[in-house]
C-alpha positions in Angstrom: -120.1 86.9 179.5 -117.2 85.0 178.3 -113.7 86.4 178.2 -113.7 86.5 174.4 -116.5 89.1 174.6 -114.5 91.5 176.6 -112.7 93.5 173.8 -111.7 97.0 173.1 -113.7 100.0 174.0 -113.2 103.6 172.9 -112.7 106.0 175.6 -112.0 109.6 174.8 -111.4 112.4 177.4 -110.2 116.0 177.3 -106.9 117.0 178.9 -107.6 118.5 182.4 -107.3 122.2 182.2 -106.2 124.5 184.9 -109.7 125.9 185.4 -112.6 124.4 187.2 -113.8 121.2 185.5 -116.3 122.0 182.7 -119.3 119.7 182.7 -120.7 120.7 179.3 -123.1 118.2 177.9 -121.5 116.4 175.0 -123.1 113.7 172.9 -124.7 110.9 174.9 -122.7 107.7 175.0 -124.4 104.4 174.0 -122.5 101.1 173.9 -122.8 97.3 173.6 -122.8 95.9 177.1 -123.6 92.3 176.4 -123.8 90.1 173.3 -123.7 86.5 172.1 -123.8 84.9 168.7 -123.5 86.8 165.4 -123.9 90.5 166.0 -122.6 93.1 163.6 -122.5 96.9 163.4 -121.9 99.5 160.7 -120.7 102.9 162.0 -121.8 106.0 160.1 -118.3 106.6 158.6 -117.9 103.0 157.5 -118.9 101.2 154.3 -119.1 97.7 155.7 -120.5 95.9 158.7 -118.0 94.7 161.2 -118.2 92.1 164.0 -119.6 93.8 167.1 -117.7 93.6 170.4 -118.4 94.3 174.0 -117.8 98.0 174.7 -118.3 99.2 171.1 -119.6 102.7 171.2 -122.5 103.5 169.0 -123.3 106.8 167.4 -126.5 108.2 165.9 -126.7 106.5 162.5 -125.0 103.3 163.7 -126.7 100.2 162.3 -126.9 97.1 164.4 -127.7 93.6 162.9 -128.5 90.7 165.2 -128.9 87.3 163.6 -131.6 85.0 164.7 -130.6 83.1 167.8 -128.1 85.8 168.7 -128.4 88.6 171.3 -127.2 92.1 171.8 -127.8 94.5 174.7 -127.2 98.2 174.4 -126.6 100.4 177.5 -128.1 103.7 176.4 -126.9 107.1 177.5 -129.7 107.6 180.0 -128.5 104.5 181.9 -131.2 102.1 180.5 -130.6 98.7 179.0 -132.3 97.8 175.8 -132.1 94.5 173.9 -131.7 94.9 170.2 -134.4 93.2 168.0 -133.1 90.0 166.3 -133.4 89.0 162.7 -133.3 92.5 161.4 -131.3 95.7 161.1 -131.8 98.4 163.7 -130.7 102.0 163.9 -129.2 103.1 167.2 -131.8 105.9 167.6 -134.6 103.4 167.3 -133.0 101.2 169.9 -132.2 104.0 172.4 -135.5 105.8 172.1 -136.5 108.7 174.4 -133.1 109.1 176.1 -134.0 112.1 178.2 -131.2 113.3 180.5 -128.0 111.5 179.6 -125.9 110.0 182.3 -123.1 108.6 180.1 -121.3 110.9 177.6 -118.9 110.8 174.7 -115.7 112.8 174.8 -113.9 112.7 171.4 -110.9 114.9 172.1 -107.4 113.7 171.9 -106.6 111.0 174.4 -104.1 112.9 176.6 -101.1 115.1 177.3 -98.1 115.3 175.0 -95.4 114.9 177.6 -94.4 112.4 180.2 -94.3 112.9 183.9 -92.6 109.6 184.7 -89.0 110.3 185.5 -87.9 107.3 187.5 -85.2 109.3 189.3 -87.8 111.7 190.8 -90.6 111.2 193.3 -93.3 112.1 190.7 -96.9 112.1 191.8 -98.8 108.9 190.8 -102.2 109.6 192.3 -104.3 111.7 192.4 -103.0 113.3 189.2 -104.8 115.7 186.9 -108.1 114.7 188.3 -111.2 115.8 190.2 -112.0 114.1 193.4 -115.2 113.1 195.3 -113.8 112.8 198.8 -111.7 115.3 200.7 -109.1 112.8 202.1 -107.2 111.4 199.0 -104.3 109.0 199.4 -101.3 110.8 197.9 -98.9 108.3 196.2 -95.7 109.0 194.5 -92.7 107.2 192.9 -90.6 105.7 195.6 -86.9 106.5 195.0 -86.0 105.0 198.3 -84.5 108.1 199.9 -87.0 108.7 202.7 -88.1 110.6 204.6 -90.2 112.6 202.1 -91.5 116.1 202.7 -94.9 116.5 201.1 -96.6 119.8 200.5 -100.0 120.6 199.1 -100.7 124.2 198.1 -103.7 125.9 196.4 -106.1 128.6 197.4 -105.9 129.1 201.1 -104.3 125.7 201.7 -100.6 125.4 202.6 -100.2 122.0 204.2 -97.0 120.1 204.7 -95.8 116.9 206.5 -92.9 114.5 206.5 -93.4 110.8 206.1 -91.2 107.7 205.7 -93.3 105.9 203.1 -94.1 106.9 199.5 -97.7 107.8 200.4 -99.8 109.8 202.8 -103.4 110.8 203.3 -104.1 114.5 202.7 -106.5 115.6 205.5 -108.6 117.8 203.3 -111.5 117.6 205.8 -109.4 119.8 208.1 -108.2 122.2 205.4 -109.9 125.3 203.9 -110.5 123.6 200.6 -112.8 125.1 197.9 -114.3 123.3 195.0 -112.7 124.2 191.7 -109.4 125.4 193.1 -106.3 123.5 191.9 -104.2 121.9 194.6 -100.6 121.1 193.6 -98.5 118.4 195.3 -94.7 118.8 195.8 -92.6 115.9 197.1 -89.0 116.4 198.2 -86.8 113.4 199.1 -84.1 113.4 201.7 -81.4 113.8 199.0 -83.1 116.9 197.7 -84.7 115.3 194.6 -88.3 116.5 194.1 -91.2 116.5 191.7 -90.3 118.3 188.5 -91.3 122.0 188.3 -92.3 121.5 184.7 -94.7 118.7 185.7 -97.4 120.9 187.3 -99.9 118.1 188.2 -102.7 118.9 190.6 -106.1 117.8 191.7 -109.4 119.5 192.5 -112.6 118.8 194.5 -116.1 118.6 193.2 -118.8 120.8 194.9 -121.2 119.2 197.3 -123.9 119.5 194.6 -121.7 117.8 192.0 -120.9 115.0 194.5 -124.6 114.4 195.1 -125.3 114.3 191.4 -122.5 111.8 190.8 -123.8 109.6 193.7 -127.3 109.7 192.2 -126.1 108.7 188.8 -123.8 105.9 190.2 -126.9 104.5 191.9 -128.7 104.7 188.5 -126.0 102.6 186.9 -125.8 100.1 189.8 -129.6 99.4 189.3 -129.1 98.2 185.7 -128.4 94.6 186.6 -125.2 94.6 184.6 -122.6 91.9 185.1 -119.5 93.1 187.0 -117.3 94.0 184.0 -120.1 95.8 182.2 -120.9 97.7 185.4 -117.3 98.7 185.9 -117.1 100.0 182.4 -120.3 102.0 182.8 -119.1 103.6 186.0 -115.7 104.4 184.4 -117.6 106.2 181.7 -119.6 108.1 184.2 -116.6 109.1 186.3 -114.9 110.3 183.1 -117.6 112.7 182.4 -117.0 114.4 185.8 -113.2 114.2 185.3 -112.9 111.7 188.1 -109.9 109.9 186.5 -108.5 108.7 189.8 -111.9 107.3 190.9 -112.1 105.4 187.5 -108.6 104.1 187.8 -109.1 102.8 191.3 -112.4 101.2 190.2 -110.9 99.4 187.2 -107.7 98.3 189.1 -109.9 96.8 191.8 -112.0 95.0 189.2 -108.9 93.6 187.7 -107.7 92.2 191.0 -111.0 90.5 191.4 -110.3 88.5 188.2 -113.0 90.1 186.0 -112.1 89.6 182.3 -110.4 92.8 181.5 -109.9 93.2 177.7 -112.1 96.3 177.4 -111.2 97.8 180.8 -107.5 97.2 180.1 -107.7 99.7 177.2 -109.7 102.1 179.4 -107.0 101.9 182.0 -104.4 102.8 179.4 -106.4 105.8 178.3 -106.9 107.0 181.8 -103.1 106.8 182.5 -102.4 108.5 179.2 -104.8 111.3 180.1 -103.1 111.6 183.5 -99.7 112.1 182.0 -98.3 108.6 182.8 -97.5 107.3 179.3 -95.3 104.4 180.5 -98.2 103.0 182.6 -100.5 103.6 179.7 -98.2 101.7 177.3 -98.2 98.7 179.6 -102.0 98.5 179.4 -102.2 99.1 175.7 -99.7 96.3 174.9 -101.8 93.9 176.9 -105.0 95.0 175.3 -103.6 94.9 171.8 -102.5 91.2 172.3 -106.1 90.4 173.4 -107.6 92.3 170.4 -105.4 90.3 168.0 -106.3 87.0 169.6 -110.0 88.0 169.2 -109.5 89.2 165.7 -111.0 92.6 166.7 -109.7 94.8 163.9 -111.2 98.1 165.1 -109.8 97.5 168.5 -106.4 96.9 167.1 -106.6 100.1 165.1 -107.5 102.2 168.1 -104.8 100.6 170.3 -102.1 100.9 167.6 -103.0 104.6 167.4 -102.7 105.0 171.2 -99.4 103.2 171.2 -98.1 105.6 168.5 -99.1 108.5 170.7 -97.4 107.2 173.9 -94.3 106.1 172.1 -94.0 109.5 170.6 -94.4 111.1 174.0 -91.7 108.8 175.3 -89.4 109.9 172.4 -89.4 106.3 171.1 -89.9 107.7 167.6 -89.2 104.5 165.6 -91.7 102.5 167.6 -94.2 105.3 167.3 -93.8 105.3 163.5 -94.3 101.6 163.4 -97.5 101.8 165.5 -99.0 104.6 163.4 -98.2 102.6 160.2 -99.9 99.5 161.7 -102.9 101.7 162.7 -103.2 103.1 159.2 -103.2 99.6 157.7 -106.0 98.6 160.1 -108.1 101.6 159.3 -107.6 101.0 155.6 -109.0 97.5 156.1 -111.9 99.1 157.9 -112.5 101.5 155.1 -112.1 104.6 157.3 -110.6 107.1 154.9 -110.8 110.0 157.4 -108.6 108.1 159.9 -106.2 106.9 157.2 -105.7 110.5 156.1 -105.1 111.8 159.6 -102.6 109.0 160.3 -100.8 109.6 157.0 -100.1 113.1 158.1 -98.8 111.9 161.4 -96.6 109.4 159.6 -95.2 112.0 157.2 -94.4 114.4 160.1 -92.8 111.6 162.2 -90.8 110.2 159.3 -89.0 113.5 158.9 -88.1 113.6 162.6 -86.8 110.0 162.5 -84.6 110.8 159.6 -82.9 113.8 161.3 
């Protein structure tokens, strides 16, 4: 696929709770994983067809129109690829027939926490942060404030591990610790000058059970057998990891894909959402700004609307209220053009509330 096809993609995930990750089965996720030529979609809450883009998520009731000579491939929630018929209008449920056990899922909750954990003067944890993990030996990384050595402590359940290092990272030897799946393990980093991770930033990680790890590995193999191109496969695996709350795994995957030079419009937005969900809004903002410029270049109005909304959220988290207001207003305008009255109403309430705070 050409770079112009790699545009925005919705990615929604719930804020990680303090309990064991809940793997309830939400609605299956179906999305456009390849297309060329004139392809349009009409979402259930929209009055008009819009140009389809790589990564567009499709709901039950979504209509897909593929002109003659064009092509669209949908990756269905049960990890199968289906080519949409050309020269006619198709309903998603007719394209993705017989999706038995879903592998990919939608999560439509708010994109992430409402506070920032990025205080540049503190050794705040960068990774793994508010995530589940597959392996037992994660690389712990934190903000380097250049006052080494650092004392690093991991506590949770029966674990009380500590070490001193000269770099801003260390491997946690969980294979030699009494770890238990579902327990929360909190990391504290203390620099030589006494500065440490903020007490009001209680980030942590947890481990999946052996059974859950086997299930993830099985579904990863399922996705890898789809013959997707590298960017589409990275996106599918990111969705899969998100379902199991494996945000750190998804971030590492997408960062590695970016370094390989894979066109990254869609995955840039995904990275932003992952960072936002992890409580790193500055990192999220960097990704959103890049993705928004790409969406504008590609005239992807719905992508612009989603990214403008996310920028409003992270700007508000960062207490950049005027920028947040501008972002929400831009998002409202985009959704008005899309004919999405529900989103316009929601954004208007946010704009009204934020305007009062800006005027104080």
